[in-house]
Structure formats: structure tokens, C-alpha cells
C-alpha positions as CSV (number, residue, x, y, z in Angstrom):
1,M,103.5,88.6,107.0
2,K,100.5,89.0,109.5
3,H,98.1,92.3,108.5
4,R,98.5,95.1,111.3
5,N,97.6,98.7,111.6
6,I,100.8,101.1,110.3
7,I,100.3,102.6,113.7
8,D,101.3,99.5,115.7
9,Y,104.8,99.6,113.9
10,Y,105.5,102.7,115.3
11,Q,104.6,101.7,118.7
12,D,106.4,98.4,118.9
13,D,109.2,98.2,121.3
14,W,111.7,96.5,119.3
15,W,113.7,99.5,118.8
16,A,115.3,99.6,122.5
17,D,117.2,96.8,121.7
18,A,118.4,97.1,117.8
19,A,122.1,97.3,117.3
20,C,121.8,100.8,115.7
21,L,120.7,102.5,119.0
22,G,123.2,105.1,120.2
23,T,125.1,105.1,116.6
24,E,125.5,108.3,114.8
25,P,122.2,108.6,112.9
26,G,124.2,109.5,109.6
27,M,125.8,106.2,109.8
28,M,122.3,104.8,109.1
29,F,121.9,106.8,106.0
30,P,125.0,106.7,103.8
31,M,125.1,107.9,100.8
32,N,126.0,105.4,98.3
33,E,125.5,101.3,97.8
34,E,128.8,100.1,98.9
35,Q,128.6,102.2,102.3
36,Q,125.1,100.6,102.5
37,R,126.3,97.5,102.2
38,F,129.0,97.9,104.8
39,V,126.9,99.3,107.2
40,A,124.1,96.7,106.9
41,S,126.8,93.8,107.6
42,T,128.7,95.4,110.4
43,V,125.8,97.5,112.4
44,C,122.8,94.8,111.0
45,G,124.8,92.0,110.9
46,Q,124.7,91.2,114.9
47,C,121.1,92.5,115.3
48,A,118.7,90.9,117.6
49,V,116.1,93.0,116.3
50,R,116.8,92.7,112.4
51,A,114.1,90.8,111.3
52,E,111.4,93.5,112.9
53,C,113.5,96.5,111.6
54,L,113.2,95.2,108.0
55,E,109.4,94.0,108.5
56,F,109.2,97.9,109.8
57,A,111.1,99.5,107.0
58,L,108.9,97.4,104.1
59,V,105.6,98.1,105.8
60,T,106.0,101.9,106.4
61,K,107.8,102.1,103.3
62,Q,111.3,103.5,104.2
63,E,112.9,104.8,101.3
64,H,116.3,105.9,102.6
65,G,118.6,104.4,104.7
66,V,119.9,101.2,106.3
67,W,117.1,99.3,107.9
68,G,117.2,95.5,109.0
69,G,120.3,94.7,107.2
70,D,119.2,95.7,103.6
71,T,120.1,98.5,101.6
72,E,117.4,101.1,99.7
73,S,117.9,99.0,96.2
74,G,117.5,95.7,98.4
75,R,114.4,97.0,99.7
76,R,112.9,98.1,96.3
77,H,113.4,94.8,95.1
78,L,111.9,92.9,97.9
79,L,109.0,95.5,97.7
80,K,108.9,94.8,93.8
81,I,108.5,91.2,94.5
82,S,106.2,91.3,97.0
83,K,103.7,93.6,95.0
84,A,104.1,91.2,91.8
85,Q,103.4,88.0,94.3
86,K,100.2,89.9,95.2
87,Q,98.9,90.4,91.7
88,A,99.5,86.9,90.6
């Protein structure tokens, strides 16, 4: 992942192409893991900016909701792996 200023991530325009744009906001923040997996596969599964969204969520440490086709626990796992690789 290329190092960028965190402000740049909030100014990117990939949001305009997101499959979730215009959906009920609560839909992207389901309470349980099963619902999160469902949203990740149905909404994010066909999204053109899925990679950009996931990168944004990881860099800005979004703790809640579905981002880039991944669940809250999935992103925590990815962050742990990344942290371990940096320490190795």
C-alpha cells in the first residue's frame, strides 16, 4: 500500500462510484456478522470501487460497518496481519 496522507483518503472521489451510494445508511452497518457477510456479498460483491473502499477503511481504521466487501471482524484480522508483518 502506497503511503499517503490520511486527508487524501477523505478527499478521494471514488465514493461517487460506490455500489452502496444511495442505499439506506443503516444497511451498511448491520449488527451481526451474518448480516454483515450478506451485505458484503450482495452490495459490495459487484462494486467497482471495492478495493478503494477497503483501503480507505483500513487506513482510516473504520471499526464499524461493511467496507470494501469486508466485515468488522474481517478488517480487524487484516489489520492484525498487517501489523505482524510490519513488526517482523
